[in-house]
N, C-alpha and C positions, 0 to 999 in steps of 0.2 A: 343505497349502497354508497360509501365514501369515495372520494375521487383520489387518484394518485397523480402527483405532479412529477413529471420527468423532464429534465433539462438535457438538451442536446447540444447547444452551442452556448457560448457565454451569454447568460441573460435570457436566452430564448427558452420558452417553456410550453410544453404540450400537456393539456389536460385530458385524461382519459377516464370515462366513467365506468361504472359497474365492474364487471370482473376483468374488463379490458382486453378483449380477445386479441387485440393488436399490441398488448403490453410491451413497451420498450422496443417497438419496431423502428429501425432507421429506414426500411423500405417495406413494402407490402408483403414481400416474400421472405421466408426465413433464410439465413445464410447457410451456405453448405460448405464453406470452408473458411479457414481463417488461421491466424497464429496459434489457436489452440487446438486445431484439427490433428487427431492423432492417427488418421488413416491415410493422410496425404503427405505424410513426413514433413510438414510445415514446421512442427515444433522443433525438429532437429535442425532444419535450415535457419530458423530464426535464432536458435541458441548459437549455432556455428557463427552466424554473422555478429551477433552481440559479443561472443567470446573474442572474435577476431578484432573488433573495433576498439575494445577496452583492454585487451591484453589478459583475459581470464577472469576469474572470479575471486582470486585469493586476495587477502589484505582487506583493509578498511576502505569503505565507500566504493566497492565494486571493482577492486583490481588495481589501485594505485601502485601497491607493491604485491607482486605475484610470484615472487621467488625468481623473477628475471627470465620468464620463458620467451621474451621477445629480445632481439639483437639489434633493434633500430637505433639510430642516433637520437639526440634529445627530441627533435620535432616530432619523430614518429613514436616516441616512447609513451606519450600519453595523448590519446585522441579522444574527442568527445563522441558520445554514442547518441544519436538523435532518434526521436520517435518516428516510426514510419507514418507516412501521410497517405490519406485516401483509404485506409482500412477501416471498414465499418465497425468491426469488433473492437479494435483499439478505441474508436470514437466513443463507444458505448462505456468503456472502461473510464476514459478520461472526462466524461461528462455525467457523473452520477446525479440522480434527481434529488432534490433538496430534502423532501420529506420531513418526517417528524425527527426533532433531535433525540439522539440515542438516550440522553439523559432526561427527557421529558418525564414529569412525575406521572402522567397518564400511562407511561409504559409499564409501570408496576402492576396495575390492576390488569392490563392486556397480557402481561407475562404470566400472571396467576392463572388467567383463563386458559392460556396456551398450555400450561402445565397440566391442567385437568384434561384437556384434549389429548395431550400425548400420553398421559396415564391410560386413557381408554385405548389408544391405539397399541400401547404395549401389552395391556391385558388381553387384548384380541389377537396377539401373536405378531404384531408388527407389520412389516411389508416385505414382499419378496425381493431378492437380489435381481439387479438388471445385468444382463451379459455385456461385456465390453466390446459390442459390435456396432457398426454404423447403422444408425436408424434415421431415416429421413422421409419427408413427405411423400405420400404415394405408395410407399413400400408396405408389404404385408408379411405376417409371419407370427409365430409363437412369441418371439423376443419382443415384438411390439405390444402383443397382448399383455405380456408380463410388466412392460413399461406402463401400459395404461392402468393396470391394476396398482402399480406402485404409486401413480399420480392421483388416482382416486382416493386411496387410504390417506395420503399426504394432504388431501383437501385442493388439489391443484386442477384436477379434472372433475368438473361438476356439471357438465352439459352433455348433451346427447352425443355419442360417438359411434363409430363403427368398429366393433371388436377385432383386433388384429390388424387394423389398417391404419397407418399414419395419416390421419385426417386433419382437417383444419382445428377441430377441437383438441386434438392431441398436440399440434403446433402451439395452440394458445397455451395449453397447459404446461408444456415444457418451458415456455417463455416466462410464465408465472413462477415456476419453480426456480428457474435460473436467476430471476430477479431477486426472489427472496434469499437466495444464497449468494448474492453478490458476484454472479457470474454474467458474462455477455449474453443477453437475452436473445439468442439467435433462433430459438424454436428448433434447433437440431441437435440430436445426441451424438456428437462425434468428437467430443473433447475428453481428455483424461480427467479434468476437473469436474465436468457435469456427471460422468459416470461415478467417480469417487463420491460426490456429494449424494447422488442417488442411493448409494450402497452403504451409507452411514446408517447403522441400526437405529430403530426408533428409541431403544433404551438409552443409547448413547445421546441422541438429540434431547430426550428427557432430562438426563444428567447435566447437560449444558444449560438447559432452561433453569433447573433448580439452582445451579451455582451461580448463574448470572442474575438471578432475582435477588440474591443476597447482596450482590454488589450494586445493583440498581437501588435497593432499599437504603444503602449506605450513602449514595451520591445524588440519585435523581432527585430533582426539586431543591436540592442544597448547594446550588452553584450561585456564583456572582450573576448579575444581571447580563454582562457581556463576558463571553468565555470562548476559549479554544478547547476543543476536546479532540484527543486522539484516542480513537478506539483500536487497539492494537490488533485483534482478530480480524477486524474488517480492513485494516490498513488504510484508513481514511482519516482525514481531518476535517472537523466541523467548526465554523465560526458561527456562533449563536449570540442573538441580541434579543432580549425581551422574549424569549421563548420560542423564537423562529430561527431556523437555519437560513443564514445569509449567504454562506459560502461551504460547499462540501467539496474538498479536494482529495484526489487519489494520493496516496502516501506509500512510502517504503519504510518498513519498520524491521526490528531485529530479528536476526536469525535464532533458531532454537539455542545454539550454543552462546549466542550473544543477545540476551533478551532485553527488549524495551521495557523499562520498569513502569509500575503504576506510580502516579504521584499527584499532588495538588499544589499548585503554585500560582504565581502572577507574573504577567510580562514585565520584564524590567527594562528592556531596550531592544531596538532593532539595529544590527550592524550591517553596513553595507560594504562589500569587498573586504571581509575580514581575513586576518591571518588564520591559518589552521594550525594549531599546536597539537604536534602528534602525540598521542598517548603512549606512555611508557610500554604498554604491551605490544603496540605496534612497532615501536622502535626496535624492540628485542626480536620480535617474530619475523618482521617483514623488511623494515628499513635498512637495518645493519646488514642482513643478507643480500639485499639489493646493491647497497653500497659496495660490498665485497665483489660482487660480480661485475659491476661497472669497473671497479678498480683493476680487475684482473684483464680487462680489455683496455686499459689505459684511458678510461672515460671518467667524467665527473658526474655522479648520480644527482648530487644536490643541484647543480646547474641544469640538468635534464629536467628536474621537476619543480624548478624555480623555488627551491628550499634554502633554508639557512640553518647553520649549527650554531648555537650560543653556548659559551663556556659558563663556568660557575659565577662569574662576574657580570654575566649578561652581554658580554662583547662577542660580536660576530667573528667566527673562526674563519680563516682562509680555507675553503673547501679543498683546494689543491694541497694542502699540507696535512690532511687528516690521514692517520694510519688506521684503516678500517679494520685491521687485525689485531690492533692493540686495545687495551683495556679502556683507554680514555674515551673512545666513541660512545661507552655506555654512560658517561658523565654529562655528555652535551644535551641540550634541550634543542629540539628540532621543531621548525615551523615552516609552513608553506606560505610564500608571498601571495598577495592578491593577483590573480591573472584569470584568464578565461577557463583554464582547467583546474583551478583551486577545488579541492575536494569538497569544500562547503559551498560550491558556487558562488553567487555574489550576494546572498542574503542569509543572515543568521538571526533567529528571534531567540533571545535570552530569557531565562526565568531561573531563579534560585532553586536548586535541588541538590540533594546530597549525592546523586548519581552523575552529576555534571553532563547531563543530556541536553539537548536543545533542538529546535526545528530549523531546517536549513534547506538551501537549494542544492543542486548537484549538476555536474556536467553530463552524468549519465542518464539522460532523459529516457532512454529506451525502456528502463526498468518500470517506468510508470504505465506502460502499455502491456504489462503481463498481468494475468488474471490473479496470480498468487505472488505476492511482493513482500516476502520476508527475506530480506537481502542485507541489512546493515548490521553494524556493531552495537546497536542499542539506540542511537539517535534517530530522528525521524526526518525524512526528506519529504518534501511535499511538492506536488505539482502546482503550477499556478501561484508560487511563493510570492511573486510580486504583488498579486491581488490580495493575498493574506496580509502582507506587510502594509499595503495601502489601507486595509480595513483596521488594523491595529492603529494606524496613525491618522485616521480620518477626521480627528479633531484637530489636527495640526495643518494649517493652511499651506505651509511651506513644503508638505510632503504629500503630493498627489501621485496617483499612478503614473502619470507621465514623467514626472521627475525622477521617480523610482526606477522606471524602465530606462531612462537615459543614463544611470549609472552602470548598466550591465557590462559594457566593454571598456570601462574607463579605468579601472583599478583605483579609482578615487575612493579613499575610506571616509565613512561617515559613521559615527555612532549616535543614534537618536533615541533619547529616553522616552519611555511610554509616560504620557501625562494623564492618563485614565486608567482606572481599574479594570483590568482584563484578567479573568482567571485562566488558569492552565490545568487541564485534567487529563492525565494519561490514565485510561481505563482498560479493563479486560472483560469486555462483554461479548461472549460469542454467540449468544441466543437471546433474542427478546421479541416480545409482542408489541404491536402499535395499535392505537385506538381504531385504526381502519379494518382490523381483523387479520391482518397479515402476521406471519411468524417468521421472523428472520434468523438465519443461521450463518455463522462464519466458522472457519477451521478453528478448533481448540489447538492451536499450533503448539503451545507450550505444554499441552497436556495437564493444565490446571484444573479442569473440569471433570475429566473422565479417568484419568490416569490410564488411559488405553492408547490405542493407535489409530483408530478409525477416523475421528474428527480431525486428526492433524494431517491427514493424507491428502486432502484436496486444498 
């Protein structure tokens, strides 16, 4: 049986053989609660804390402009949202195993095999629906028996178990299922995401595999030797060299209404402490209403957000003279200066593309700790962006990780061109097999594979 490599801390790897009954354990016992627990109200508490810290979810990059729901002065208007510390479920999300590249050529044959497996499951009637109730180790009942049947049919529960009792074999099977679906492998069924993933019909999963196979056939094995891949449904970034994943980072990608596009390009440069040039759509929908609200209070919105307005000649406009209710505000170009709360963070990785998207940092770190991360307006925010930038520039001795990290709080601008060929591929692969026999699924968030609602719900 092939082995699975799981990374917990940067560079630290645990190798687990066989079916890995302790797959992705941070501790020997399953976790009974966490930020995704739907029975202890921690979801609501976490959401409220996040909303309070960033001023809501409206506007690009997680609430920079959110219709002015907050009434604080400049320093309180934008506040960073840090990741929680010491939460083992968040640690699982932030430290995904390296595994096989999603675009590995061997995944094509493995996905074909998975399609045959799921065709057989569909032909036999699929699997039962799991009730949205808490199911934890030691408990008994018909709901647990249904869960066990669901795990058996899906190939996650393959050892001896006690029917109707949440025993160790069931814990291991739930962990395996969660791992395959990109969820925190707690071994406990107490999250909305886990229940939603369990209840996606087998026919929907088959449709995902068939659609993803076509995309794999177009791209897998046809990349540059070094490349960055963003798999949108997985909300992850891979840095691959010579067929091996060297970095795998948690990412935040586009909302349903602001989808991250698929593309193929090459890295052109890395920008440190960049300006953020506000897109026209955001200017109209968010920035100008925010400016008017500040003006009604006698306050300067551009000063609050460390922003500038430039006229048609490229000259900076005195923000105190702007008539936010006049037509001229629509003719200005707006940008945010480099500072700690710049919406791009302190690193931006550029590559030419018609959609004007890029990979970047963010001050809203808490979003990386969520199991479901479809929050952006199309660009890709990545956790550990400093390590990705160092990977891109690793043939430039002047730009090691230490120097890159030293720029974080300086606002010092540097544009460093890429001097080696590094491909960039944004893909939409919501289901795929790997040579180790596992079949992975992610939400069909944009409904490109199924034209339904099930797969996009978790």
